[in-house]
N, C-alpha and C positions, 0 to 999 in steps of 0.2 A: 582710582581715585583713593587717596589717603582716608583712612578712618578718622573722624573727628573725635579729638580726644574730649571725654566726658569729665567735667569737673563736678565732683560731688561736694556739695556744701555741708558742713557740719551743723547738725540741728541744734538749735538754742535750747540750752537746758533751762528748765524752770528754776527760779532761784531756790535754795536751800531744799533740792529735791534729790541729790545724789549723795551716796555714802552714808556713814554712821552720824548719828547725833553725838553731842559731846559725851552724854553719858555712856554711850554704847561703846566708845573707845576704850573704856576701862576693861582689863583682862586680868586673869590670874596666872601666874607662872606655873604651868602644869604640862605633862606630857613631853613633847620634843623640846618646847620652850625650856622646861625645867632642866632638861638634859644639857642643853647649850648654856644655861645659866651656871650649872655645875662645872662645864668646861672653863668657863670664865674665871671662877673662883679657883680652880685648880691652876689656872695660867697666872695667877697673882693679880686678876682684875677684881673689879667689884661690880655687882649688878645694883644699879641705881633705881631702876624701875622698869615697867613694861607696859605697853599699850597697843591697841589695834589700829593700824593706820586709818585715819578718817575717809580715806578715798576708797582703798582696795580691801579693807578689812583684814589685812594680814598682821600677824603678830611682830612686833619689834620690841627688842631689849635696849634699854638705855644703859650703857656701861661706861665704866672708866677702865681703860687698859693701860698696863705698862708700855710706856712708849717705845721701848726697845723691842717690843714684840710686834709692833705695827709697820707694815711696809706697804709701798704702792704695789698695784698688780704689776707683775714683771713686764707686761707688753705696753704699758702706757707711755706717753712721752717723758722727756726728762723735764724737770722742774726749772721754771724760769727764775734765774737768781734775782732779777730785778724785782719780780712779782713776790718772791718769797721775802725780801727785804722790806718792801712796803707792808706786807703783812705783820712782819716783826714790830715795825713801827707802830702800827695800828694796835696792835696787841699789848705792847708796852704803854702807849698813850692811855688806852682805856683801862688798863690794869686788869683785864679779864678775857677769858677765851670763851666766847659766846656761841660758836658755831660748831657744833659736833660733826666730826666726819662720818661718812657711811663706811661700814666695815663688814666683812664676813670672815668666819673662822676658816683658816686653811691648815690642816693639820694642828700643830700646837702653836701656830702663828696667825695673824690677822692680816688681811689685804684690805686697802682702801681703794676703790675705784673712783671716788670722788673725795677729795680732800687732802691730796698730797702736797699742795702748796702750804696749807695750814699746818699740815703734819710737819714739814721741813722747817717752817718757822718756828714751831713750838720747840722742836728739837733744838735749833740753833740757839733759842733762848735758854737752853738748859732744862726744858720741862721734863717732869719724871712720869707723867701720865698724860693720856688724852681721852676725852669723852668723845664717845661714838654710838651712833645708832647702829646697832648689830642686827643683821638680817639673817634669818635662818636659810634663805634661798641663796645658795652660792653662785647661782646662774646670773645674779645681778652684776656680778664681776665683768661680764661681758657687755653690759649695756653702758660702758663707759662714755662713749661718745655723746649719748643722750643724756646722761646724769651729769657730766662735768660742766658746770656753769660759772665756775669761780675764775676762769680765765679763758676766753674764747681760743679754740684751736685754730692755727691756720692750716692751709692745705697740706703742708709736708707733715704737720703732726698727725692730722687726721688720717692721712694715707699711711703713715708708718705704724700708727696704732692698729688700723684695721688689718694690715697684713700679719702683724704679730698675733693678733687675736685669732686670725684665720688658721694660723699654723697651730697655736695652742688647741683650738677647737677640733681641728683634724686629728690631733693627737689623741683628744679625749673621746671621740666617737666617729661615727659614720654618716653624720647628718649632711644634708646637701648644702651647698653655699646658699642657695636661695631661701633656706630655712632661717637664715641669719641676717636678712634683708634689713631689719630694724636695727640690730646691733651695728651693721656696717655702715647704714644710711645710704651710701651710694656705691655701686659697683666700681666706677672709676677709682675710688680710693685704694681698692685692692690692687689694681694694675699699677697705679702710680706708687703705691707703697714699695713695690719691688724696684721700680726705676729709681726712687729716691735712696734705697739701700745701696744701689750700684753707682749712682750719681748723685751725692748729696746736693750738689749746687744746681740741680736740674730746675729749668724754669717751668715747674709743672703748671703755673697759672695759665701759660700760653696754650696747653694742650687740653686743659680741663673742660672748657666749653664744648669742644669737639667730642671728647670722650664721653660726655653726659649723654650725647645723642646716639652713641654707637655701642657703648659698653653696658651691659646688662648682667644682672646676677644670673649665674649658671646653674642649671638644674642638674648638677652632678655632685657625687660625694666631694666634700672638700679637699681630699687628698688628690683626686683627680682634677678638680677645679684649680688647685694651685698650680699644677704642671701647665695648664692652659693659661694661667696667669703669667707664669714665667715666660711662655712663648710670646704673649702679647707684649709684656715689657720689653723683651729683647727687639722686637720689631720697632716699637716707640724709640728705644734707644738709637736704632740705625737711623731713624727719621731725624732725630736729635742731632746726631752727628752731622747730618748733611745740612740741616737747618743752621748749625753752628758755623759750618764753612761757609755758608751764603752769607750769614751775618757779618763775618769777617771780610769777605770780599765786598760787601756793601761799606763797611767802615772804610776799606782802603779807598773807596772812591769818594770818601769825604762825607758820607751820610752817617750822621750821629743823632741818635734818638733812643729813649728808653723803650720805645715801642717796636724796635727792630725785629726782635725774635717773634712777638705776636703778630706783626705784619707779614713776616714770611710764612708762619704757619697758616695764617688766614688765606695767603695767596696760593698755597698749594693744597688747601682743603677742598676736596672733591665735592663735598656736599654743602658747600658754603651757602648756596642759594637753593637748595632743595627744601621743599615743603613737606617732604615725605618724613614718616615718622619710624620707618623701620629700615636698618641697614645691616649688612654683613660686615662684622668688625675686620675681619682679615683683608676683605676686598677694598674697604676704604684706605686702611693703612697702606695696603700695597701700591694703590693709586697715588697715595701722598708721597710715597717712597720714590716712585717713578718720576712724579712732577718736580720733587726735590732736586732729581738728578739731571733734569733738563731746565732748572731754573736759570734765566739770562739776567745776571745782574745789571748788564749794560742798559737794558730797557726800563729800569727803575729810576724814576726822578724824585728829586727831595719832596715835590708837592704831593706825590703818591704816598709817601709815609706820613707827611704832616696831616693827611685826611684821615689817618688812624687815630688822632687824638682822642680826648675824652679823659675818663678816669685812669689812673695809673694802673699797670698790671697788678693783680692781686698779689699780696705778699705771700711768700712761700714759707 
């Protein structure tokens, strides 16, 4: 009998009981913070102030940085041109840039894990400097998926960012993949990230619900885990090849629906009706591969596909 999942409810905090009081957020620029402030000045920036974060009590510098020294973290998604243009319009209409980006110092430059769209908008408007919350802890750069709230990531973006971060983290040390569960958010993003790299038009949304049930974080060093992710992605792409062939044969029979691929994936999913919460990843995908090879399109009726209606497939 499958073990029942325990849902732990967050304890309700008492009002005004957590973190620092307003007066306690004051800090002096000394020690490591003073050294960081000196680097900012040396880089042509200006230190505007400092404070202790009211929730975590960590020191933060408020700075103005030369805009040509600020870049997005190299593993994050490409900016949306439409979103950048909207931000440009808002900044011009208000006549002020009111939302500082988050930044860390990287060598003699600065990376922003949260604020690239604002940064690009300001650059296109010809801005010379950008105001930033400069954090001494460089590890915040890897918390991009949790931090980035200015434009929601879609599945493709989350997956590509996750696999890029994994490779960078593997280069930096020997930590386990499971140590970065918070940064990656979901294990399937890592597998899907590799598949998206090899097949940009992959309908990842058709496979994501299944992967969430069978794909867990690996308790292995990131370098080894990446090899396993490559293997998992390769199998997933083989399945997608067969699913694509089935979809084309269904279309040739006159079946047209935006749900054809999710329909086929659901039909070959061997754990579709299982109530179990533990599965072997390779075993499930091998069964799917076999089921796809035996799929009989002649037995599929239009009403079968119609019953898969509901919300459109998740945008990739």
